[in-house]
C-alpha positions, 0 to 999 in steps of 0.5 A: 819051363812051365810054359812049355811043359804040356802038363802046365799049359793050362796053368800058364794060359790062366796067368793074368795078362799083367803077369804075362806082360811082366814076364815078357818084359823082364825077358826082353830087358835081359835080351836087351842087355845081352845085345848091348854086350854083343854090340860092344864086343862086335864094335871092339872087333871092328875097331881092332880090324880097322873096319876091314872085315865085312862079316864082322861089320854085318854082325855088328849091324845085325846086333844094332838092328836087333837092339832097336827092335827090342827097344821098340818092343819094350816101349810098346809093352810099357805103353800098353800098345801090346796089351791085347797080345797078352789077353789071348 
């Protein structure tokens, strides 16, 4: 990946803030979709086990928290709250 390869770091740093925000937003949208899939998977496992497996319940709770955190991050990118992060 260009952002992590040492010889491309100057190019990555020179990207416009809008482009940086778009890249992060696109990535977080994919992460959000994945977290929704994992929540569904853990929910099905919980129902199958009738809510008796504490580890599965904890994993479900963690995925729900992660999903909520990502939702906030997406909103803050969309409404400009995090604009300064992309200008550094």
